[in-house]
Structures are given as C-alpha cells and as structure tokens.
C-alpha positions in Angstrom: -45.1 5.6 -53.0 -41.5 4.4 -52.4 -41.0 1.2 -54.5 -38.7 -1.8 -54.3 -35.9 -2.0 -56.9 -37.0 -3.1 -60.4 -35.3 -3.4 -63.8 -35.4 -0.3 -66.0 -32.6 -1.0 -68.5 -30.5 -3.8 -69.9 -27.1 -3.6 -71.6 -27.3 -3.9 -75.3 -28.7 -2.1 -78.3 -30.8 1.1 -78.1 -33.7 2.0 -80.3 -31.5 4.3 -82.4 -28.9 1.6 -83.1 -26.4 2.6 -80.4 -25.4 0.4 -77.5 -25.4 0.7 -73.7 -22.4 -1.2 -72.4 -22.2 -3.2 -69.1 -19.6 -0.6 -68.0 -22.1 2.2 -68.5 -24.7 0.3 -66.5 -22.2 0.0 -63.7 -21.3 3.7 -64.0 -24.9 4.8 -63.8 -25.4 2.7 -60.7 -22.3 3.9 -59.0 -22.5 7.6 -60.0 -26.2 8.3 -59.3 -26.8 10.8 -56.6 -30.2 12.6 -56.4 -28.6 15.4 -54.4 -26.2 16.0 -57.3 -28.6 15.6 -60.2 -32.0 14.0 -59.6 -33.6 12.0 -62.4 -37.3 12.6 -62.7 -39.9 10.3 -64.3 -41.7 11.6 -67.4 -44.1 10.3 -70.0 -42.7 9.5 -73.5 -39.6 11.5 -72.7 -41.6 14.7 -72.6 -41.7 17.0 -69.5 -44.3 19.8 -69.5 -43.0 23.3 -68.7 -46.1 24.0 -66.7 -46.7 22.4 -63.3 -50.3 21.5 -64.3 -49.4 20.6 -67.9 -50.4 17.6 -69.9 -47.1 15.9 -69.3 -46.3 16.3 -65.6 -43.6 14.5 -63.6 -44.6 11.1 -62.3 -42.1 10.8 -59.6 -38.3 10.7 -58.9 -35.6 8.1 -59.1 -34.3 7.5 -55.5 -31.5 5.1 -56.2 -29.9 2.9 -58.8 -27.9 -0.4 -58.7 -26.5 -2.8 -61.2 -27.0 -6.6 -61.4 -26.9 -9.5 -63.8 -30.0 -11.2 -65.2 -30.4 -14.9 -65.8 -28.9 -14.5 -69.3 -25.8 -12.9 -68.0 -26.7 -9.4 -69.2 -25.9 -6.4 -67.0 -29.1 -4.7 -65.9 -29.9 -1.4 -64.2 -32.3 -1.5 -61.3 -34.1 1.5 -60.0 -36.0 2.5 -56.8 -38.4 5.3 -57.4 -40.8 7.5 -55.5 -43.9 7.2 -57.6 -46.8 9.7 -57.6 -50.4 8.5 -57.2 -51.0 9.2 -60.9 -48.2 6.8 -61.9 -49.5 4.1 -59.6 -52.9 4.4 -61.3 -51.4 4.2 -64.7 -49.4 1.2 -63.7 -52.4 -0.6 -62.3 -54.4 0.1 -65.5 -51.5 -1.4 -67.5 -50.9 1.9 -69.3 -47.4 3.1 -70.1 -45.9 -0.2 -69.0 -42.4 0.1 -70.6 -39.4 1.9 -69.1 -36.8 3.8 -71.0 -33.8 5.5 -69.3 -32.3 8.8 -70.4 -28.5 8.3 -70.3 -25.8 10.9 -70.7 -22.7 9.0 -71.7 -20.4 12.0 -70.7 -22.1 13.6 -67.7 -20.6 17.0 -66.7 -17.5 16.2 -68.7 -16.6 13.3 -66.5 -16.4 10.8 -69.3 -18.8 8.5 -67.4 -22.4 7.6 -67.9 -25.2 9.1 -65.8 -29.0 8.5 -65.7 -30.6 11.9 -66.1 -34.2 10.7 -66.4 -36.6 7.8 -66.7 -39.6 7.6 -69.0 -42.7 5.5 -69.2 -44.1 4.6 -72.6 -46.5 2.3 -74.5 -45.2 2.6 -78.0 -41.5 1.6 -78.3 -41.6 1.6 -82.1 -42.3 5.3 -82.4 -39.8 6.5 -79.8 -36.8 7.0 -82.1 -37.8 10.0 -84.1 -39.7 11.6 -81.2 -36.8 11.3 -78.8 -34.3 12.7 -81.2 -36.5 15.7 -81.9 -37.0 16.3 -78.2 -33.3 16.3 -77.3 -32.2 18.6 -80.1 -35.0 21.2 -79.6 -34.6 21.6 -75.8 -32.0 24.1 -74.6 -29.2 22.5 -72.6 -29.8 19.0 -73.9 -26.8 17.2 -75.2 -27.2 15.9 -78.8 -25.4 12.6 -77.9 -27.8 11.8 -75.1 -29.7 8.6 -76.0 -32.4 6.4 -74.6 -32.3 2.7 -74.0 -34.3 0.0 -75.6 -37.6 -0.1 -73.8 -38.0 -2.6 -70.9 -41.4 -3.8 -69.8 -42.0 -3.0 -66.1 -43.6 -5.0 -63.4 -46.5 -3.7 -61.4 -45.2 -1.2 -58.9 -44.8 -2.7 -55.5 -44.4 -0.6 -52.4 -41.4 -1.1 -50.2 -43.4 -1.2 -47.0 -47.1 -2.0 -47.0 -49.1 -0.1 -44.3 -51.8 -2.2 -42.7 -55.0 -0.5 -41.7 -55.3 0.3 -38.0 -59.0 -0.5 -37.7 -58.6 -4.0 -36.2 -56.4 -2.5 -33.5 -59.1 0.0 -32.5 -61.7 -2.8 -32.3 -59.5 -5.0 -30.2 -58.7 -2.2 -27.8 -62.3 -1.3 -27.3 -63.3 -4.9 -26.7 -60.5 -5.4 -24.2 -61.5 -2.4 -22.2 -65.2 -3.5 -22.1 -64.4 -7.1 -21.2 -62.1 -6.0 -18.4 -65.0 -4.2 -16.6 -67.0 -6.0 -14.0 -70.6 -6.2 -15.3 -72.6 -5.1 -12.3 -75.7 -4.4 -14.3 -75.8 -7.1 -16.9 -78.8 -5.9 -18.9 -77.7 -2.3 -19.0 -74.0 -3.0 -19.6 -74.7 -5.6 -22.3 -76.7 -3.0 -24.3 -73.9 -0.4 -24.0 -71.2 -3.1 -24.8 -73.0 -4.2 -28.0 -73.5 -0.7 -29.2 -69.9 0.2 -28.6 -68.5 -2.9 -30.3 -70.9 -2.4 -33.2 -69.5 1.2 -33.7 -65.9 -0.1 -33.4 -66.5 -2.8 -35.9 -68.0 -0.4 -38.4 -64.9 1.9 -38.0 -62.8 -1.2 -38.6 -64.7 -2.1 -41.8 -64.5 1.5 -43.1 -60.8 1.8 -42.4 -60.1 -1.5 -44.2 -62.2 -0.3 -47.1 -60.0 2.7 -47.4 -57.1 0.4 -48.1 -58.8 -0.9 -51.2 -59.0 0.9 -54.5 -61.5 3.7 -54.3 -62.1 6.9 -56.2 -61.3 10.2 -54.6 -64.9 11.1 -53.8 -65.6 7.8 -52.1 -62.3 8.1 -50.2 -63.3 11.5 -48.9 -66.7 10.2 -47.7 -65.0 7.2 -46.0 -62.5 9.4 -44.3 -65.3 11.7 -42.9 -67.3 8.7 -41.6 -64.2 7.1 -40.0 -63.3 10.3 -38.3 -66.8 10.7 -36.9 -67.1 7.1 -35.7 -63.7 7.0 -34.2 -64.5 10.1 -32.1 -67.7 8.4 -31.0 -65.9 5.3 -29.9 -63.2 7.2 -28.2 -65.7 9.3 -26.2 -67.8 6.3 -25.2 -64.8 4.2 -24.2 -63.4 7.0 -22.1 -66.8 7.4 -20.4 -67.1 3.7 -19.6 -63.5 3.4 -18.3 -64.3 6.0 -15.6 -67.3 4.1 -14.3 -66.7 2.2 -11.0 -66.2 -1.5 -11.3 -68.8 -2.2 -8.5 -71.8 0.0 -7.5 -71.7 2.0 -4.4 -73.8 0.7 -1.5 -77.0 2.6 -1.0 -77.3 4.9 2.0 -79.5 3.7 4.9 -82.4 5.8 6.1 -81.6 5.4 9.8 -84.0 5.0 12.7 -84.3 2.4 15.5 -85.2 -1.2 14.7 -87.0 -1.9 18.1 -90.8 -2.2 18.2 -92.7 -0.5 21.0 -95.3 -2.6 23.0 -97.9 -1.8 25.6 -97.4 -3.3 29.0 
C-alpha cells in the first residue's frame, strides 16, 4: 500500500543522547534516492537474514521530504510502500512508533542519509538493543544512530480504490430498462432474477473492501467471480433478443365461402 507522507523523525535529541540537527533532516530529504540506496522498513531495528524469518521487511521508503511542525522544529516526512502485514499491525495499534536509521556520513559524503526505518512499541529499551545490533552486523557503521521515537498515525493510502460492484449493477439495470418489454410477465421475471444476481455481486464486492480474514476473502472472491460470469452471460443473452416479437406466419388459403345456387 502506497501511503501519504507522514512524520517519522523530528530534529532534536536521540535516545542515546546525540542530536539530529535541522540540517541533517534537510540532507536526508534532499539526498534520499531509492535507486541509489533504498531504505527498508524493519521491526525493532532488526532484519531477518531469512525471507520467511521472524523479522521480515515490512515495506520500503519511497520518498522523503522536510518540513516544519507547529513548534518550529524541522521534521522528516516519509512516503512508504507498506506490506499487508504492516497495515494489519498498524490497524491493531501494534508497533506504533517510528525510528529512523540515519548515517551522518553516508558513503563518505559528509552528509546524512536515511538508511532504514523501524517500527517499535518500546522506546525505553531501544538504546542498548540498537547499539548491539549496529556493532555486531558486518558493514554497519559504529556511528550510525537512531532517532528519538515518533508515534505514527494510522497508515492512510494515497489513493483509495472504490469497489466496482455498483457500476456492474447500474450497467445491468440500464441494459434491462432499455429493452422494450414485449412480454411483461416473462420479461419481469427475467429482469428481477438478473437484478437480484447483480445486486448480490455488488454486496459481495463491497464486502471485500471491508476488513476480512484471508479465508473469508478467498470465499468471497470465488462467489463474486461465479456471480459476475452469470450476470455477464445473462446480460449478453438478453441484449441479443429482438426489441419486438416477429409477426407470426399466416397459414394461407382463400377467405371466400362457397354457397349452393
């Protein structure tokens, strides 16, 4: 899920007593390039070595920008591509704090760079754990440090995708209402059945937009696929029927009556 920009760090003291300056905030925003070095999202500043490990990646940082908050502090805003697991954690209000991983001298440039972003629930215990992590991992710089934790807002998607169910229902209804009802009783029965199926597809599609478990989602998807095909086939069949019935053929023969003279 691609999110809107939200605050992940504020200039000031870090949890280990150091400080992130407004200038470093500006540098991280200006220098960040995912094609050059992409920052991944992890849990508690730990990234599993195995793809299916206990500490997987929860997404990627897409872009960074700097701004000022209402107190005049320089803040770092991030736009991320969050995994489904991160969205679930966020909705459950788990791991609600953000902590950036900043390299103050990235690639010898003398400027700051955001190399990672962590989610956490326990800011007080981060100091020792983070120092141990950075010194034990090969290639990590000992002077890398993490920011003071910032509580994050609920993740909000950049573009909300509305369910397409109502469009299908409206389309079917339009096709049916446009046909001339030559056989009211028969057509009314077909129309009601078709609209009922379309309405059920609409409800199921809308339900898929709500929070459902994986098993329920799979069941809904199967039902929607089946019902959608039924509506499509029936609509196609009805659209090919003539608007007015053909006139019945006459049996022929003379209409005069013979009489005896």
